[in-house]
C-alpha positions as CSV (number, residue, x, y, z in Angstrom):
1,X,56.1,-54.5,22.1
2,X,59.1,-56.5,20.7
3,X,62.6,-56.4,19.7
4,X,63.9,-59.3,17.3
5,X,67.2,-59.9,15.6
6,X,67.1,-62.6,12.7
7,X,68.9,-63.8,9.7
8,X,66.9,-63.3,6.4
9,X,68.3,-64.6,3.1
10,X,71.9,-64.1,4.4
11,X,71.3,-60.6,5.8
12,X,70.9,-59.7,9.5
13,X,67.7,-57.9,10.2
14,X,66.5,-55.9,13.2
15,X,62.8,-55.4,13.9
16,X,61.3,-53.5,16.9
17,X,58.0,-52.2,17.9
18,X,57.5,-49.8,20.9
19,X,53.8,-49.9,20.7
20,X,53.0,-47.6,17.6
21,X,54.9,-48.8,14.6
22,X,57.3,-51.6,13.5
23,X,60.9,-50.4,12.5
24,X,62.9,-52.6,10.2
25,X,66.7,-52.3,9.7
26,X,68.8,-54.6,7.5
27,X,72.5,-54.9,7.0
28,X,74.1,-54.0,3.5
29,X,76.3,-57.0,3.6
30,X,75.6,-60.9,3.9
31,X,77.1,-63.0,6.6
32,X,79.5,-65.8,5.6
33,X,77.9,-69.1,6.0
34,X,80.7,-71.4,5.6
35,X,81.0,-71.7,9.5
36,X,84.6,-70.7,9.6
37,X,84.2,-67.0,10.4
38,X,82.9,-65.2,13.5
39,X,80.9,-62.1,13.0
40,X,80.5,-59.2,15.5
41,X,76.9,-57.9,15.7
42,X,75.6,-54.9,17.7
43,X,71.9,-54.0,17.7
44,X,69.5,-52.0,19.8
45,X,67.7,-48.7,20.2
46,X,68.1,-45.5,22.0
47,X,64.6,-44.2,22.7
48,X,63.0,-45.0,19.2
49,X,66.1,-44.6,17.2
50,X,67.4,-47.9,16.2
51,X,71.0,-49.1,15.1
52,X,72.4,-52.3,13.6
53,X,76.1,-52.9,13.1
54,X,77.6,-55.9,11.5
55,X,81.5,-56.2,11.6
56,X,81.9,-52.4,12.0
57,X,79.3,-51.3,9.2
58,X,76.5,-49.3,10.8
59,X,72.9,-48.8,9.8
60,X,70.8,-46.3,11.8
61,X,67.1,-45.4,11.7
62,X,66.6,-41.9,12.8
63,X,64.0,-41.2,15.4
64,X,60.6,-39.9,14.7
65,X,57.9,-38.8,17.2
66,X,56.3,-41.8,18.9
67,X,56.8,-44.2,21.8
68,X,60.3,-44.5,23.1
69,X,60.4,-47.4,25.7
70,X,60.3,-51.1,25.0
71,X,57.8,-52.7,27.4
72,X,58.0,-56.5,26.9
73,X,57.5,-58.2,30.2
74,X,58.5,-61.6,28.7
75,X,61.3,-64.0,28.8
76,X,64.3,-63.3,26.5
77,X,64.9,-66.0,23.8
78,X,68.3,-66.7,22.1
79,X,68.4,-68.8,18.9
80,X,64.7,-69.8,19.0
81,X,61.5,-69.8,21.0
82,X,59.8,-72.4,23.1
83,X,56.6,-71.9,21.1
84,X,56.2,-70.3,17.6
85,X,53.0,-68.7,18.9
86,X,55.2,-66.4,21.0
87,X,56.6,-64.7,17.9
88,X,54.8,-61.6,16.7
89,X,53.9,-61.8,13.0
90,X,55.5,-58.5,12.5
91,X,58.8,-59.5,14.2
92,X,60.1,-61.7,11.3
93,X,59.9,-61.6,7.5
94,X,59.0,-65.2,6.8
95,X,57.7,-68.0,9.0
96,X,59.8,-68.2,12.2
97,X,62.5,-70.9,12.4
98,X,65.2,-71.7,14.8
99,X,68.8,-70.5,14.3
100,X,71.5,-72.9,13.1
101,X,74.9,-71.9,14.0
102,X,77.0,-70.7,16.9
103,X,76.5,-67.8,19.2
104,X,78.9,-66.4,21.9
105,X,79.5,-63.3,24.0
106,X,76.0,-62.0,24.2
107,X,75.9,-58.6,26.1
108,X,72.7,-57.0,27.0
109,X,72.8,-53.5,28.4
110,X,76.5,-53.9,29.2
111,X,76.0,-57.1,31.1
112,X,77.2,-60.5,29.6
113,X,74.8,-63.4,29.6
114,X,76.4,-66.7,30.7
115,X,75.6,-69.3,28.1
116,X,76.1,-72.2,30.4
117,X,73.9,-75.3,31.3
118,X,72.8,-73.7,34.6
119,X,72.4,-70.0,34.3
120,X,69.6,-69.7,31.7
121,X,66.0,-70.1,32.7
122,X,65.6,-73.0,30.2
123,X,66.5,-74.3,26.8
124,X,66.7,-77.3,24.4
125,X,68.8,-78.9,21.6
126,X,72.0,-76.8,22.5
127,X,75.5,-78.2,22.0
128,X,79.1,-77.0,22.6
129,X,80.2,-75.0,19.5
130,X,83.8,-74.8,20.4
131,X,84.2,-78.5,20.7
132,X,87.1,-78.4,23.2
133,X,87.4,-78.0,27.1
134,X,88.7,-74.4,26.4
135,X,85.3,-73.0,25.2
136,X,85.0,-69.2,25.2
137,X,86.9,-67.0,27.7
138,X,87.7,-69.8,30.0
139,X,90.9,-68.1,30.9
140,X,90.4,-64.6,32.4
141,X,92.4,-61.4,32.0
142,X,93.9,-62.2,28.5
143,X,95.0,-65.8,29.5
144,X,95.6,-68.3,26.9
145,X,93.8,-71.6,27.0
146,X,95.5,-74.9,26.2
147,X,93.6,-78.2,25.6
148,X,95.0,-81.2,27.6
149,X,94.0,-84.8,28.0
150,X,92.4,-84.0,31.4
151,X,90.7,-80.8,30.2
152,X,92.4,-77.5,29.9
153,X,95.2,-75.3,31.4
154,X,95.6,-71.5,31.3
155,X,98.9,-69.6,30.6
156,X,98.3,-66.4,32.5
157,X,99.4,-62.8,31.4
158,X,101.9,-61.0,33.7
159,X,100.5,-60.1,37.1
160,X,97.7,-62.7,37.0
161,X,97.6,-66.2,38.4
162,X,95.2,-69.0,39.4
163,X,93.7,-71.9,37.5
164,X,91.7,-69.5,35.1
165,X,94.0,-66.4,35.7
166,X,91.3,-65.0,37.9
167,X,93.5,-63.6,40.7
168,X,96.0,-60.8,40.7
169,X,99.5,-61.9,41.9
170,X,99.3,-59.0,44.4
171,X,96.4,-60.5,46.1
172,X,97.7,-64.2,46.3
173,X,98.6,-63.7,50.0
174,X,96.3,-60.9,51.1
175,X,95.3,-60.5,54.6
176,X,91.8,-59.1,53.9
177,X,89.4,-60.3,56.3
178,X,85.7,-61.7,56.3
179,X,83.9,-61.0,53.0
180,X,86.4,-58.3,52.1
181,X,87.5,-57.6,48.6
182,X,91.1,-57.5,47.7
183,X,91.9,-54.7,45.2
184,X,95.3,-54.9,43.5
185,X,97.5,-52.0,43.3
186,X,100.1,-53.0,40.7
187,X,102.0,-49.6,40.7
188,X,102.6,-50.0,44.4
189,X,103.2,-53.8,44.1
190,X,100.6,-54.2,46.8
191,X,96.8,-54.2,47.4
192,X,94.1,-52.6,49.4
193,X,91.1,-54.2,51.3
194,X,87.5,-53.0,50.6
195,X,85.6,-53.9,53.7
196,X,82.1,-55.5,53.6
197,X,79.3,-53.9,55.5
198,X,80.0,-54.3,59.3
199,X,83.7,-54.4,59.0
200,X,86.5,-51.9,59.1
201,X,90.3,-51.5,59.4
202,X,93.2,-51.8,57.2
203,X,92.5,-55.5,56.7
204,X,88.8,-55.3,57.4
205,X,89.2,-57.4,60.6
206,X,87.5,-55.1,63.1
207,X,83.8,-55.7,63.6
208,X,81.6,-52.4,63.9
209,X,78.0,-51.4,64.5
210,X,76.4,-48.1,63.4
211,X,73.1,-46.3,63.1
212,X,74.5,-43.5,60.8
213,X,76.1,-44.8,57.6
214,X,79.2,-42.9,56.4
215,X,79.9,-43.2,52.7
216,X,83.5,-42.3,51.5
217,X,83.0,-42.8,47.8
218,X,83.1,-46.1,46.0
219,X,80.7,-47.1,48.8
220,X,77.2,-48.5,48.5
221,X,74.5,-50.3,50.6
222,X,72.0,-52.5,48.7
223,X,68.7,-53.0,50.7
224,X,66.1,-55.5,49.8
225,X,62.6,-54.6,51.0
226,X,61.0,-57.7,52.6
227,X,57.6,-56.2,52.4
228,X,57.7,-55.4,48.7
229,X,55.2,-57.9,47.6
230,X,52.6,-56.3,50.0
231,X,53.2,-52.7,49.1
232,X,50.6,-50.5,47.3
233,X,53.0,-49.2,44.7
234,X,50.8,-46.5,43.4
235,X,51.5,-44.6,46.7
236,X,55.3,-44.8,47.6
237,X,57.2,-42.8,50.2
238,X,60.8,-42.6,51.2
239,X,62.3,-40.2,53.9
240,X,65.8,-40.0,55.3
241,X,68.4,-37.6,56.8
242,X,71.7,-36.8,55.1
243,X,74.7,-34.5,55.4
244,X,77.5,-33.8,53.0
245,X,80.1,-31.3,51.8
246,X,80.0,-32.3,48.1
247,X,78.1,-30.7,45.3
248,X,77.4,-34.1,43.4
249,X,76.2,-37.5,44.5
250,X,73.6,-40.2,44.3
251,X,71.9,-40.5,47.8
252,X,69.3,-43.2,47.1
253,X,68.1,-45.1,44.1
254,X,64.9,-47.1,44.6
255,X,65.0,-49.6,41.8
256,X,66.8,-52.6,40.4
257,X,69.2,-50.4,38.2
258,X,69.7,-53.1,35.6
259,X,68.4,-51.6,32.4
260,X,66.9,-48.4,31.1
261,X,63.3,-49.6,31.4
262,X,63.3,-50.4,35.1
263,X,61.1,-48.3,37.3
264,X,62.9,-46.1,39.8
265,X,62.8,-43.1,42.2
266,X,66.2,-41.5,42.7
267,X,67.4,-38.7,45.1
268,X,70.7,-37.0,44.7
269,X,72.6,-33.8,44.4
270,X,73.6,-31.9,41.2
271,X,75.5,-28.6,41.4
272,X,74.8,-28.5,45.1
273,X,71.0,-28.6,44.9
274,X,68.6,-31.5,45.4
275,X,67.5,-33.5,42.3
276,X,64.7,-36.0,42.1
277,X,64.1,-38.3,39.2
278,X,61.2,-40.7,38.7
279,X,60.5,-43.3,36.2
280,X,57.1,-45.1,36.4
281,X,57.7,-47.2,33.3
282,X,56.9,-45.1,30.2
283,X,59.7,-42.6,30.2
284,X,62.0,-40.8,32.5
285,X,60.4,-37.7,33.9
286,X,61.9,-34.4,33.6
287,X,64.3,-34.2,36.6
288,X,62.9,-32.2,39.5
289,X,65.5,-29.8,40.7
290,X,65.2,-27.6,43.7
291,X,67.3,-24.5,43.3
292,X,66.1,-22.1,46.1
293,X,69.1,-22.8,48.3
294,X,72.1,-25.1,48.4
295,X,71.9,-28.3,50.3
296,X,75.6,-29.1,50.3
297,X,78.9,-27.9,51.8
298,X,77.3,-26.8,55.1
299,X,77.8,-30.0,57.1
300,X,74.3,-29.7,58.4
301,X,71.8,-32.5,58.5
302,X,69.0,-32.3,56.0
303,X,65.6,-34.1,56.1
304,X,64.1,-35.1,52.8
305,X,60.9,-36.9,52.0
306,X,59.6,-37.9,48.6
307,X,55.9,-38.9,48.2
308,X,54.5,-40.5,45.1
309,X,50.7,-40.4,44.8
310,X,50.2,-42.2,41.4
311,X,51.8,-39.6,39.0
312,X,51.8,-36.6,41.5
313,X,55.1,-36.1,43.2
314,X,55.7,-34.1,46.3
315,X,59.2,-33.4,47.8
316,X,59.8,-31.9,51.3
317,X,63.2,-30.6,52.4
318,X,63.6,-29.9,56.0
319,X,59.8,-30.2,56.4
320,X,59.1,-27.6,53.7
321,X,57.2,-28.5,50.5
322,X,59.8,-27.5,47.8
323,X,58.5,-29.4,44.8
324,X,55.0,-30.6,43.7
325,X,54.4,-31.8,40.2
326,X,52.2,-34.3,38.2
327,X,54.7,-35.9,35.9
328,X,52.0,-37.5,33.8
329,X,48.5,-35.9,33.7
330,X,47.2,-38.8,31.5
331,X,47.9,-41.4,34.2
332,X,49.2,-44.0,31.8
333,X,51.6,-45.5,34.4
334,X,50.9,-44.9,38.0
335,X,52.9,-47.6,40.1
336,X,56.6,-47.5,41.2
337,X,57.4,-51.1,40.4
338,X,61.0,-50.7,41.8
339,X,61.6,-54.5,42.4
340,X,62.1,-54.2,46.2
341,X,65.6,-53.0,45.7
342,X,67.1,-49.8,47.2
343,X,70.7,-48.6,46.7
344,X,72.2,-46.0,49.0
345,X,75.3,-44.0,48.1
346,X,76.1,-45.8,44.9
347,X,76.0,-49.2,43.2
348,X,78.1,-52.5,43.4
349,X,81.8,-52.1,43.2
350,X,82.8,-51.7,39.5
351,X,79.4,-50.1,38.5
352,X,79.8,-46.3,37.9
353,X,77.0,-44.1,38.9
354,X,77.1,-41.9,35.8
355,X,76.8,-45.1,33.6
356,X,74.1,-46.9,35.5
357,X,72.1,-43.8,35.8
358,X,72.7,-42.9,32.2
359,X,74.2,-39.4,33.3
360,X,71.4,-38.4,35.7
361,X,73.8,-38.3,38.5
362,X,77.5,-38.0,38.1
363,X,79.3,-39.5,41.2
364,X,78.8,-41.7,44.2
365,X,77.7,-40.1,47.4
366,X,80.2,-38.9,50.0
367,X,78.6,-38.0,53.4
368,X,76.3,-39.6,56.0
369,X,72.8,-41.0,55.8
370,X,70.5,-42.1,58.7
371,X,66.9,-42.6,59.7
372,X,65.6,-44.1,56.4
373,X,61.9,-45.0,56.3
374,X,60.1,-46.6,53.5
375,X,56.4,-46.0,52.8
376,X,54.5,-45.6,56.1
377,X,56.4,-48.2,58.1
378,X,56.7,-47.6,61.8
379,X,60.3,-48.6,62.0
380,X,63.5,-47.3,60.3
381,X,65.2,-49.8,57.9
382,X,68.4,-51.4,59.5
383,X,71.1,-50.4,57.0
384,X,73.5,-52.7,59.0
385,X,71.6,-55.8,57.9
386,X,71.8,-55.1,54.2
387,X,74.6,-55.9,51.6
388,X,77.3,-53.2,51.1
389,X,80.9,-52.3,51.0
390,X,83.1,-49.4,52.1
391,X,80.5,-48.0,54.5
392,X,81.6,-47.0,58.0
393,X,80.3,-45.8,61.4
394,X,79.0,-42.3,61.0
395,X,78.6,-41.9,64.8
396,X,82.2,-41.2,65.1
397,X,83.2,-37.5,64.4
398,X,84.2,-36.9,60.9
């Protein structure tokens, strides 16, 4: 499999192969090569339907039956490759050569790559294209960069301050405590504090302990499985107790949640019923939805267990087997390579559930979670020792 964007005789060309055939898209117009104009380029695929957009002019290749997931398992290269042997002969029209020019603002699956000396895995023969200390987006939040003898300075837009305009004026003298996030409230000329896991209070200055995690929306816990490297990922299992009075919400997402091809196992609520979705690498399975009776709005504790035996999925609700399905009888992909990451209740602040899950779940979880057990471990995981924000002590009343 591959996806390649290249410059061919002045035209931009997109080529990708998902395992069955190579699709080629090429722009109608040529790019300017005088070096004085920046071009905006968008390219990619949704399933096996490709798109290529140069400066607002779009080319689309309609999908046809076939493979719909890009399975590369290689490094991502920009501007060239470390060895020409890595380039598939079908990925380029002519002999592969390195790109000469300037590249900035690379965004992959809604996440910007930092083109610095330290963030990439490696590189060679790269210089500064801007030629000044300002570079690209040095000044945040629409600030204006000015070159000076000693480097640069930023003129900040209204309501922003700091050397790179990175801080809201409403948070300059905030009282938020240890590891808390200051969230500006411009309409109130004030701010609120979002507490890190283990802290509470208006200013997140009160230390707390809990065994039951209470999620209030815009909350999440990110747990890293220390035993991931030793797991047999063809036989996964997760169980937990939850209670809620909401009809929608993501309870748990076992997976990195970085791009559409990451493996994952997800448990949540949709229209008041339990919804399970599993992706073992080839495609997202048809969501498994239990509609026998509602699991929300009753403020009762419910015990859910999901067992993955290669491609066979069993779901138990309150110790009753409610779903049993083989999501791929051909057994092409049989392991849940979830990367050792488990999210509970939602994702990092600023990452919306409906966007990260591509609409599979609509909202963050509001309710309580306890007694989480992974695989056949003898001990429950300690949610208190994970990363998280806006999670409180569920042992205390409502």
